[in-house]
N, CA, C and O atoms as a GROMACS GRO file, in nm:
protein
  440
    1MET      N    1  -0.642   6.580  -9.216
    1MET     CA    2  -0.582   6.580  -9.348
    1MET      C    3  -0.682   6.525  -9.448
    1MET      O    4  -0.737   6.417  -9.426
    2PRO      N    5  -0.708   6.597  -9.561
    2PRO     CA    6  -0.806   6.551  -9.657
    2PRO      C    7  -0.760   6.424  -9.727
    2PRO      O    8  -0.642   6.403  -9.753
    3ALA      N    9  -0.858   6.339  -9.757
    3ALA     CA   10  -0.830   6.214  -9.828
    3ALA      C   11  -0.815   6.242  -9.977
    3ALA      O   12  -0.858   6.345 -10.027
    4GLY      N   13  -0.754   6.148 -10.047
    4GLY     CA   14  -0.738   6.162 -10.191
    4GLY      C   15  -0.601   6.212 -10.228
    4GLY      O   16  -0.519   6.245 -10.142
    5ARG      N   17  -0.579   6.218 -10.358
    5ARG     CA   18  -0.447   6.262 -10.404
    5ARG      C   19  -0.437   6.414 -10.404
    5ARG      O   20  -0.538   6.483 -10.412
    6PRO      N   21  -0.316   6.465 -10.394
    6PRO     CA   22  -0.298   6.610 -10.394
    6PRO      C   23  -0.340   6.671 -10.528
    6PRO      O   24  -0.332   6.606 -10.632
    7THR      N   25  -0.383   6.794 -10.524
    7THR     CA   26  -0.426   6.862 -10.646
    7THR      C   27  -0.308   6.892 -10.738
    7THR      O   28  -0.196   6.916 -10.693
    8LYS      N   29  -0.338   6.890 -10.869
    8LYS     CA   30  -0.236   6.927 -10.967
    8LYS      C   31  -0.243   7.077 -10.997
    8LYS      O   32  -0.169   7.128 -11.080
    9TYR      N   33  -0.333   7.148 -10.928
    9TYR     CA   34  -0.354   7.289 -10.956
    9TYR      C   35  -0.232   7.371 -10.917
    9TYR      O   36  -0.189   7.370 -10.801
   10ASP      N   37  -0.176   7.441 -11.015
   10ASP     CA   38  -0.063   7.532 -10.993
   10ASP      C   39  -0.080   7.646 -11.093
   10ASP      O   40  -0.050   7.630 -11.211
   11TRP      N   41  -0.129   7.760 -11.046
   11TRP     CA   42  -0.162   7.870 -11.137
   11TRP      C   43  -0.041   7.916 -11.218
   11TRP      O   44  -0.055   7.952 -11.335
   12GLU      N   45   0.076   7.915 -11.159
   12GLU     CA   46   0.196   7.959 -11.232
   12GLU      C   47   0.222   7.870 -11.354
   12GLU      O   48   0.268   7.919 -11.457
   13GLU      N   49   0.194   7.742 -11.342
   13GLU     CA   50   0.209   7.651 -11.456
   13GLU      C   51   0.090   7.660 -11.551
   13GLU      O   52   0.107   7.647 -11.673
   14LEU      N   53  -0.027   7.683 -11.497
   14LEU     CA   54  -0.149   7.685 -11.578
   14LEU      C   55  -0.164   7.813 -11.660
   14LEU      O   56  -0.217   7.809 -11.771
   15GLU      N   57  -0.121   7.925 -11.606
   15GLU     CA   58  -0.147   8.054 -11.671
   15GLU      C   59  -0.100   8.059 -11.817
   15GLU      O   60  -0.178   8.101 -11.902
   16PRO      N   61   0.025   8.018 -11.850
   16PRO     CA   62   0.063   8.022 -11.992
   16PRO      C   63  -0.017   7.924 -12.078
   16PRO      O   64  -0.042   7.951 -12.196
   17LEU      N   65  -0.057   7.812 -12.020
   17LEU     CA   66  -0.140   7.717 -12.094
   17LEU      C   67  -0.277   7.776 -12.123
   17LEU      O   68  -0.333   7.758 -12.231
   18MET      N   69  -0.331   7.847 -12.025
   18MET     CA   70  -0.461   7.911 -12.042
   18MET      C   71  -0.454   8.022 -12.146
   18MET      O   72  -0.547   8.040 -12.225
   19ASP      N   73  -0.344   8.098 -12.148
   19ASP     CA   74  -0.326   8.202 -12.249
   19ASP      C   75  -0.328   8.142 -12.389
   19ASP      O   76  -0.389   8.199 -12.480
   20LYS      N   77  -0.262   8.028 -12.406
   20LYS     CA   78  -0.262   7.961 -12.537
   20LYS      C   79  -0.403   7.912 -12.572
   20LYS      O   80  -0.445   7.924 -12.687
   21ALA      N   81  -0.475   7.858 -12.475
   21ALA     CA   82  -0.611   7.810 -12.498
   21ALA      C   83  -0.703   7.925 -12.539
   21ALA      O   84  -0.790   7.908 -12.625
   22ILE      N   85  -0.683   8.043 -12.479
   22ILE     CA   86  -0.761   8.161 -12.516
   22ILE      C   87  -0.728   8.202 -12.659
   22ILE      O   88  -0.818   8.228 -12.738
   23ASP      N   89  -0.599   8.206 -12.692
   23ASP     CA   90  -0.557   8.245 -12.827
   23ASP      C   91  -0.615   8.151 -12.934
   23ASP      O   92  -0.649   8.196 -13.044
   24GLU      N   93  -0.626   8.023 -12.902
   24GLU     CA   94  -0.675   7.925 -12.999
   24GLU      C   95  -0.826   7.909 -12.998
   24GLU      O   96  -0.882   7.847 -13.088
   25GLY      N   97  -0.894   7.964 -12.898
   25GLY     CA   98  -1.039   7.953 -12.890
   25GLY      C   99  -1.084   7.809 -12.872
   25GLY      O  100  -1.178   7.764 -12.938
   26MET      N  101  -1.018   7.737 -12.783
   26MET     CA  102  -1.049   7.595 -12.762
   26MET      C  103  -1.189   7.574 -12.707
   26MET      O  104  -1.244   7.658 -12.636
   27TYR      N  105  -1.248   7.459 -12.742
   27TYR     CA  106  -1.369   7.414 -12.677
   27TYR      C  107  -1.330   7.376 -12.534
   27TYR      O  108  -1.215   7.342 -12.508
   28ILE      N  109  -1.425   7.380 -12.444
   28ILE     CA  110  -1.397   7.345 -12.304
   28ILE      C  111  -1.354   7.199 -12.295
   28ILE      O  112  -1.267   7.166 -12.214
   29GLU      N  113  -1.412   7.113 -12.376
   29GLU     CA  114  -1.373   6.972 -12.375
   29GLU      C  115  -1.226   6.958 -12.417
   29GLU      O  116  -1.153   6.877 -12.361
   30GLU      N  117  -1.184   7.038 -12.514
   30GLU     CA  118  -1.044   7.039 -12.556
   30GLU      C  119  -0.956   7.090 -12.444
   30GLU      O  120  -0.845   7.040 -12.422
   31LEU      N  121  -1.004   7.191 -12.373
   31LEU     CA  122  -0.926   7.253 -12.267
   31LEU      C  123  -0.892   7.152 -12.158
   31LEU      O  124  -0.777   7.144 -12.114
   32ALA      N  125  -0.989   7.076 -12.113
   32ALA     CA  126  -0.964   6.976 -12.009
   32ALA      C  127  -0.859   6.876 -12.056
   32ALA      O  128  -0.767   6.843 -11.982
   33ASN      N  129  -0.872   6.830 -12.178
   33ASN     CA  130  -0.775   6.737 -12.233
   33ASN      C  131  -0.637   6.801 -12.244
   33ASN      O  132  -0.536   6.740 -12.210
   34TYR      N  133  -0.633   6.924 -12.291
   34TYR     CA  134  -0.508   6.999 -12.307
   34TYR      C  135  -0.436   7.017 -12.174
   34TYR      O  136  -0.313   7.011 -12.167
   35LEU      N  137  -0.514   7.040 -12.068
   35LEU     CA  138  -0.456   7.057 -11.935
   35LEU      C  139  -0.430   6.923 -11.866
   35LEU      O  140  -0.377   6.919 -11.755
   36ASP      N  141  -0.469   6.813 -11.932
   36ASP     CA  142  -0.451   6.678 -11.880
   36ASP      C  143  -0.526   6.659 -11.748
   36ASP      O  144  -0.474   6.604 -11.651
   37ILE      N  145  -0.652   6.706 -11.750
   37ILE     CA  146  -0.738   6.689 -11.633
   37ILE      C  147  -0.875   6.642 -11.681
   37ILE      O  148  -0.907   6.650 -11.800
   38ASP      N  149  -0.954   6.593 -11.590
   38ASP     CA  150  -1.091   6.551 -11.617
   38ASP      C  151  -1.183   6.674 -11.619
   38ASP      O  152  -1.152   6.776 -11.558
   39GLY      N  153  -1.294   6.664 -11.690
   39GLY     CA  154  -1.390   6.773 -11.693
   39GLY      C  155  -1.442   6.810 -11.555
   39GLY      O  156  -1.467   6.927 -11.526
   40ASN      N  157  -1.458   6.709 -11.469
   40ASN     CA  158  -1.504   6.737 -11.332
   40ASN      C  159  -1.398   6.817 -11.255
   40ASN      O  160  -1.432   6.904 -11.175
   41THR      N  161  -1.272   6.787 -11.280
   41THR     CA  162  -1.164   6.862 -11.215
   41THR      C  163  -1.165   7.006 -11.263
   41THR      O  164  -1.147   7.099 -11.185
   42LEU      N  165  -1.186   7.024 -11.393
   42LEU     CA  166  -1.192   7.159 -11.449
   42LEU      C  167  -1.301   7.240 -11.380
   42LEU      O  168  -1.279   7.354 -11.340
   43ARG      N  169  -1.419   7.181 -11.366
   43ARG     CA  170  -1.530   7.251 -11.300
   43ARG      C  171  -1.501   7.278 -11.153
   43ARG      O  172  -1.536   7.383 -11.100
   44ALA      N  173  -1.436   7.183 -11.087
   44ALA     CA  174  -1.400   7.202 -10.946
   44ALA      C  175  -1.300   7.316 -10.932
   44ALA      O  176  -1.313   7.399 -10.841
   45TRP      N  177  -1.201   7.321 -11.019
   45TRP     CA  178  -1.102   7.429 -11.015
   45TRP      C  179  -1.168   7.563 -11.042
   45TRP      O  180  -1.132   7.663 -10.981
   46GLU      N  181  -1.265   7.565 -11.133
   46GLU     CA  182  -1.338   7.690 -11.160
   46GLU      C  183  -1.406   7.739 -11.033
   46GLU      O  184  -1.405   7.859 -11.003
   47ALA      N  185  -1.466   7.646 -10.960
   47ALA     CA  186  -1.540   7.683 -10.838
   47ALA      C  187  -1.446   7.727 -10.726
   47ALA      O  188  -1.483   7.810 -10.643
   48GLU      N  189  -1.325   7.673 -10.723
   48GLU     CA  190  -1.233   7.699 -10.612
   48GLU      C  191  -1.135   7.814 -10.636
   48GLU      O  192  -1.087   7.875 -10.540
   49HIS      N  193  -1.105   7.843 -10.761
   49HIS     CA  194  -0.997   7.937 -10.792
   49HIS      C  195  -1.047   8.049 -10.884
   49HIS      O  196  -1.066   8.025 -11.004
   50PRO      N  197  -1.067   8.169 -10.832
   50PRO     CA  198  -1.122   8.279 -10.912
   50PRO      C  199  -1.039   8.311 -11.036
   50PRO      O  200  -1.096   8.340 -11.141
   51GLU      N  201  -0.906   8.305 -11.028
   51GLU     CA  202  -0.823   8.336 -11.145
   51GLU      C  203  -0.844   8.231 -11.255
   51GLU      O  204  -0.841   8.264 -11.373
   52PHE      N  205  -0.864   8.107 -11.217
   52PHE     CA  206  -0.890   8.001 -11.315
   52PHE      C  207  -1.030   8.020 -11.375
   52PHE      O  208  -1.048   8.005 -11.496
   53PHE      N  209  -1.127   8.054 -11.291
   53PHE     CA  210  -1.263   8.081 -11.339
   53PHE      C  211  -1.262   8.190 -11.446
   53PHE      O  212  -1.325   8.175 -11.551
   54ARG      N  213  -1.192   8.301 -11.419
   54ARG     CA  214  -1.186   8.412 -11.515
   54ARG      C  215  -1.119   8.368 -11.644
   54ARG      O  216  -1.162   8.407 -11.753
   55SER      N  217  -1.018   8.289 -11.634
   55SER     CA  218  -0.946   8.242 -11.752
   55SER      C  219  -1.032   8.147 -11.835
   55SER      O  220  -1.033   8.156 -11.958
   56VAL      N  221  -1.104   8.057 -11.770
   56VAL     CA  222  -1.192   7.965 -11.843
   56VAL      C  223  -1.302   8.044 -11.912
   56VAL      O  224  -1.342   8.011 -12.024
   57LYS      N  225  -1.352   8.147 -11.846
   57LYS     CA  226  -1.454   8.233 -11.908
   57LYS      C  227  -1.399   8.295 -12.037
   57LYS      O  228  -1.470   8.303 -12.137
   58LYS      N  229  -1.274   8.338 -12.035
   58LYS     CA  230  -1.211   8.395 -12.155
   58LYS      C  231  -1.195   8.290 -12.263
   58LYS      O  232  -1.209   8.321 -12.382
   59VAL      N  233  -1.166   8.167 -12.225
   59VAL     CA  234  -1.156   8.057 -12.323
   59VAL      C  235  -1.291   8.037 -12.390
   59VAL      O  236  -1.299   8.024 -12.512
   60ARG      N  237  -1.398   8.034 -12.310
   60ARG     CA  238  -1.533   8.017 -12.366
   60ARG      C  239  -1.568   8.131 -12.462
   60ARG      O  240  -1.621   8.106 -12.571
   61GLU      N  241  -1.538   8.254 -12.423
   61GLU     CA  242  -1.568   8.369 -12.508
   61GLU      C  243  -1.488   8.364 -12.638
   61GLU      O  244  -1.540   8.397 -12.744
   62SER      N  245  -1.364   8.323 -12.629
   62SER     CA  246  -1.279   8.311 -12.747
   62SER      C  247  -1.334   8.204 -12.841
   62SER      O  248  -1.334   8.223 -12.963
   63CYS      N  249  -1.379   8.094 -12.785
   63CYS     CA  250  -1.439   7.987 -12.865
   63CYS      C  251  -1.565   8.038 -12.936
   63CYS      O  252  -1.586   8.010 -13.054
   64GLN      N  253  -1.647   8.113 -12.863
   64GLN     CA  254  -1.769   8.168 -12.923
   64GLN      C  255  -1.736   8.261 -13.039
   64GLN      O  256  -1.803   8.258 -13.143
   65ARG      N  257  -1.634   8.344 -13.022
   65ARG     CA  258  -1.594   8.435 -13.131
   65ARG      C  259  -1.545   8.355 -13.253
   65ARG      O  260  -1.576   8.390 -13.367
   66ARG      N  261  -1.469   8.249 -13.228
   66ARG     CA  262  -1.417   8.167 -13.338
   66ARG      C  263  -1.530   8.103 -13.416
   66ARG      O  264  -1.529   8.103 -13.539
   67ILE      N  265  -1.629   8.048 -13.346
   67ILE     CA  266  -1.743   7.983 -13.411
   67ILE      C  267  -1.828   8.087 -13.484
   67ILE      O  268  -1.876   8.062 -13.594
   68ALA      N  269  -1.847   8.204 -13.423
   68ALA     CA  270  -1.925   8.310 -13.489
   68ALA      C  271  -1.858   8.353 -13.619
   68ALA      O  272  -1.927   8.377 -13.718
   69LYS      N  273  -1.726   8.363 -13.620
   69LYS     CA  274  -1.654   8.399 -13.743
   69LYS      C  275  -1.672   8.292 -13.849
   69LYS      O  276  -1.688   8.322 -13.967
   70LEU      N  277  -1.668   8.166 -13.807
   70LEU     CA  278  -1.687   8.056 -13.900
   70LEU      C  279  -1.826   8.061 -13.963
   70LEU      O  280  -1.841   8.044 -14.084
   71LEU      N  281  -1.928   8.083 -13.880
   71LEU     CA  282  -2.065   8.094 -13.931
   71LEU      C  283  -2.080   8.213 -14.024
   71LEU      O  284  -2.146   8.204 -14.128
   72ASP      N  285  -2.019   8.324 -13.987
   72ASP     CA  286  -2.024   8.444 -14.070
   72ASP      C  287  -1.960   8.416 -14.207
   72ASP      O  288  -2.013   8.457 -14.310
   73ALA      N  289  -1.847   8.348 -14.207
   73ALA     CA  290  -1.780   8.317 -14.333
   73ALA      C  291  -1.866   8.226 -14.420
   73ALA      O  292  -1.870   8.243 -14.542
   74HIS      N  293  -1.934   8.130 -14.359
   74HIS     CA  294  -2.025   8.044 -14.437
   74HIS      C  295  -2.141   8.126 -14.493
   74HIS      O  296  -2.179   8.109 -14.609
   75ALA      N  297  -2.195   8.213 -14.410
   75ALA     CA  298  -2.312   8.290 -14.452
   75ALA      C  299  -2.282   8.383 -14.568
   75ALA      O  300  -2.367   8.404 -14.654
   76TYR      N  301  -2.161   8.439 -14.571
   76TYR     CA  302  -2.129   8.538 -14.673
   76TYR      C  303  -2.035   8.486 -14.781
   76TYR      O  304  -1.977   8.564 -14.856
   77GLY      N  305  -2.019   8.354 -14.788
   77GLY     CA  306  -1.942   8.294 -14.896
   77GLY      C  307  -1.792   8.303 -14.880
   77GLY      O  308  -1.719   8.285 -14.978
   78GLY      N  309  -1.745   8.330 -14.762
   78GLY     CA  310  -1.600   8.339 -14.741
   78GLY      C  311  -1.532   8.204 -14.732
   78GLY      O  312  -1.409   8.197 -14.731
   79ILE      N  313  -1.610   8.097 -14.727
   79ILE     CA  314  -1.554   7.962 -14.721
   79ILE      C  315  -1.605   7.886 -14.842
   79ILE      O  316  -1.725   7.867 -14.858
   80GLU      N  317  -1.512   7.843 -14.927
   80GLU     CA  318  -1.552   7.766 -15.046
   80GLU      C  319  -1.579   7.620 -15.011
   80GLU      O  320  -1.674   7.559 -15.060
   81LYS      N  321  -1.492   7.566 -14.925
   81LYS     CA  322  -1.511   7.428 -14.882
   81LYS      C  323  -1.546   7.430 -14.734
   81LYS      O  324  -1.503   7.518 -14.660
   82GLY      N  325  -1.620   7.336 -14.695
   82GLY     CA  326  -1.663   7.330 -14.557
   82GLY      C  327  -1.809   7.293 -14.552
   82GLY      O  328  -1.872   7.275 -14.656
   83ASN      N  329  -1.861   7.283 -14.437
   83ASN     CA  330  -1.998   7.240 -14.422
   83ASN      C  331  -2.068   7.332 -14.324
   83ASN      O  332  -2.041   7.328 -14.204
   84GLY      N  333  -2.156   7.413 -14.376
   84GLY     CA  334  -2.230   7.506 -14.292
   84GLY      C  335  -2.316   7.436 -14.188
   84GLY      O  336  -2.337   7.488 -14.079
   85SER      N  337  -2.367   7.318 -14.223
   85SER     CA  338  -2.449   7.242 -14.128
   85SER      C  339  -2.367   7.202 -14.006
   85SER      O  340  -2.418   7.202 -13.894
   86VAL      N  341  -2.241   7.169 -14.028
   86VAL     CA  342  -2.155   7.134 -13.916
   86VAL      C  343  -2.133   7.256 -13.827
   86VAL      O  344  -2.135   7.245 -13.705
   87ALA      N  345  -2.112   7.371 -13.888
   87ALA     CA  346  -2.093   7.494 -13.811
   87ALA      C  347  -2.218   7.524 -13.727
   87ALA      O  348  -2.207   7.564 -13.611
   88ILE      N  349  -2.335   7.504 -13.786
   88ILE     CA  350  -2.460   7.527 -13.712
   88ILE      C  351  -2.474   7.426 -13.599
   88ILE      O  352  -2.515   7.461 -13.489
   89PHE      N  353  -2.439   7.300 -13.626
   89PHE     CA  354  -2.443   7.197 -13.522
   89PHE      C  355  -2.355   7.236 -13.404
   89PHE      O  356  -2.396   7.225 -13.288
   90ILE      N  357  -2.233   7.282 -13.434
   90ILE     CA  358  -2.141   7.323 -13.328
   90ILE      C  359  -2.199   7.441 -13.250
   90ILE      O  360  -2.193   7.443 -13.127
   91ALA      N  361  -2.255   7.537 -13.322
   91ALA     CA  362  -2.312   7.654 -13.255
   91ALA      C  363  -2.424   7.615 -13.160
   91ALA      O  364  -2.436   7.670 -13.051
   92LYS      N  365  -2.507   7.520 -13.202
   92LYS     CA  366  -2.620   7.480 -13.119
   92LYS      C  367  -2.577   7.391 -13.003
   92LYS      O  368  -2.627   7.405 -12.891
   93ASN      N  369  -2.484   7.300 -13.028
   93ASN     CA  370  -2.451   7.201 -12.927
   93ASN      C  371  -2.333   7.238 -12.838
   93ASN      O  372  -2.322   7.188 -12.727
   94VAL      N  373  -2.246   7.324 -12.885
   94VAL     CA  374  -2.132   7.365 -12.804
   94VAL      C  375  -2.157   7.502 -12.742
   94VAL      O  376  -2.127   7.524 -12.625
   95LEU      N  377  -2.212   7.592 -12.820
   95LEU     CA  378  -2.232   7.729 -12.772
   95LEU      C  379  -2.370   7.753 -12.715
   95LEU      O  380  -2.394   7.857 -12.653
   96GLY      N  381  -2.462   7.658 -12.735
   96GLY     CA  382  -2.596   7.674 -12.680
   96GLY      C  383  -2.686   7.767 -12.760
   96GLY      O  384  -2.790   7.811 -12.709
   97TRP      N  385  -2.648   7.797 -12.884
   97TRP     CA  386  -2.734   7.882 -12.967
   97TRP      C  387  -2.860   7.804 -13.002
   97TRP      O  388  -2.857   7.681 -13.010
   98ARG      N  389  -2.969   7.874 -13.024
   98ARG     CA  390  -3.096   7.812 -13.058
   98ARG      C  391  -3.162   7.888 -13.171
   98ARG      O  392  -3.141   8.008 -13.189
   99ASP      N  393  -3.244   7.813 -13.249
   99ASP     CA  394  -3.327   7.879 -13.349
   99ASP      C  395  -3.435   7.957 -13.278
   99ASP      O  396  -3.488   7.913 -13.176
  100ARG      N  397  -3.466   8.071 -13.332
  100ARG     CA  398  -3.574   8.150 -13.274
  100ARG      C  399  -3.706   8.090 -13.320
  100ARG      O  400  -3.722   8.060 -13.438
  101SER      N  401  -3.798   8.074 -13.231
  101SER     CA  402  -3.930   8.025 -13.270
  101SER      C  403  -4.035   8.117 -13.211
  101SER      O  404  -4.022   8.167 -13.099
  102GLU      N  405  -4.138   8.137 -13.289
  102GLU     CA  406  -4.248   8.221 -13.244
  102GLU      C  407  -4.374   8.136 -13.240
  102GLU      O  408  -4.400   8.057 -13.331
  103VAL      N  409  -4.450   8.152 -13.136
  103VAL     CA  410  -4.572   8.074 -13.120
  103VAL      C  411  -4.688   8.171 -13.103
  103VAL      O  412  -4.684   8.261 -13.019
  104GLU      N  413  -4.790   8.151 -13.185
  104GLU     CA  414  -4.912   8.231 -13.171
  104GLU      C  415  -5.018   8.142 -13.112
  104GLU      O  416  -5.038   8.029 -13.157
  105GLN      N  417  -5.085   8.190 -13.010
  105GLN     CA  418  -5.181   8.108 -12.940
  105GLN      C  419  -5.314   8.181 -12.930
  105GLN      O  420  -5.320   8.300 -12.897
  106THR      N  421  -5.420   8.108 -12.961
  106THR     CA  422  -5.556   8.162 -12.948
  106THR      C  423  -5.630   8.076 -12.848
  106THR      O  424  -5.630   7.954 -12.857
  107VAL      N  425  -5.695   8.141 -12.753
  107VAL     CA  426  -5.768   8.068 -12.648
  107VAL      C  427  -5.916   8.100 -12.663
  107VAL      O  428  -5.955   8.217 -12.668
  108LYS      N  429  -5.996   7.998 -12.670
  108LYS     CA  430  -6.142   8.015 -12.676
  108LYS      C  431  -6.200   7.979 -12.541
  108LYS      O  432  -6.171   7.873 -12.485
  109GLN      N  433  -6.280   8.067 -12.490
  109GLN     CA  434  -6.347   8.039 -12.364
  109GLN      C  435  -6.491   8.004 -12.393
  109GLN      O  436  -6.557   8.065 -12.477
  110THR      N  437  -6.538   7.904 -12.321
  110THR     CA  438  -6.678   7.865 -12.341
  110THR      C  439  -6.759   7.884 -12.216
  110THR      O  440  -6.879   7.855 -12.215
   0.00000   0.00000   0.00000
């Protein structure tokens, strides 16, 4: 018999919660809190349960779309109030977006 407390994983209870998380485009950190679990538990459930993995992937994609729309609105003036720098910070630190950089290198041989 495995040690530790029994798992709280119950797909029938989780599925409607995951649907709401997808609709809202939650950050993964929000998702763990919303499900009342630790981030490590969330990752463990992803590894153990394919249906949960697919659902978390949809949450991540929904979050990315929400942030992309926010950035688009800032870029084209659709938001009068707000902070574009914050949107960029979120994109870089939550979504993993990066500035493109180009490096030119010249090598001299002697």
